[in-house]
Structures are given as structure tokens and as C-alpha cells.
N, C-alpha and C positions, 0 to 999 in steps of 0.2 A: 471582482474575481474574473481572472483569465481562464476561460472555459476551454480554450485550446490546450493550455498547460494542464487544466485538470484531466481532460481526456488523455494526454501523454502520460501524466503520472499514473492514472489507473491502468493504462497499458503496461507500463514499466513495472508497477507493482504486481501485475497478474504474471508477467514474464519471471520476475523475481521468484514468486511463489511456485510456479511451474517448473522451474529450472531444477535439474537433478542436484546440481551442486552449486553452492554460493547464492549469491542474491541479496544477503543480509545487508551488505554495505549500501547497496543501492536503495533498499527500503529505509535504512536509518537515515541516509542523505536526504531523501524526500521528506520524511518525517520532521527532521530537525530544520530543514531550510524553508520550509512553507509556513505561512500563516495559519492560525487557528480556523479561520473561515474557509480558506483554501482547502485545509485538510477535512473539514466537515463535508465540503462539496465532493472531494475525492472519495471519501468513504461512502457517501450517499450513492454516488455513480458506480462505484465499485459493487455495491451490494445490488443495485438495480441491474446492472449488466451480467453479473455472475451469480446472482441469487445466493451469495455466500458472504460471510462477515470476514473483512480483511484481518481484523485482530486474532479471531480464532484460526484463520487460514496460516497466518505468520507463526502462530504459536505451535501449530502441527508440524510446521516445516522446521522451525528452529527452537528446538526445546530448551535451549541455553539462553534465549532472550528473556528479559526480566520486564515484567509488566506492572505498573504501580497506579 
């Protein structure tokens, strides 16, 4: 796992969540392009840094995202 990329992805995901408008494309790009192990590390780090769950945050931001 490239931990520098993990940190960059965590920062990018947080910026996307906090942006007033947009951000969904960046979130989708990260989720689609990264490996499962990388994403697990990103989600752990996101929760550790922000004391928040990324999946819940993304659903609050974008009610039109479908999660299965």
C-alpha cells in the first residue's frame, strides 16, 4: 500500500465531502480506481482523522448516490 497516496486520497475525499457543490466525480474516481486493500486503508485513516464514517458522510452530501 502506498501510504502517501492513502493520505492524498483521504484529503481529496474530505475536500469533496466539505465542498458546497460537486465533489461526487472525484469520490467515484477514487473508489473505482483503487484496490480493495487501498480503500480499506483510506477508510480507516479517514475515520481516524475525522472521527467520521466516509460512507455516511458521502450519503449525507449526495442523496442520489446508490450504495449496495
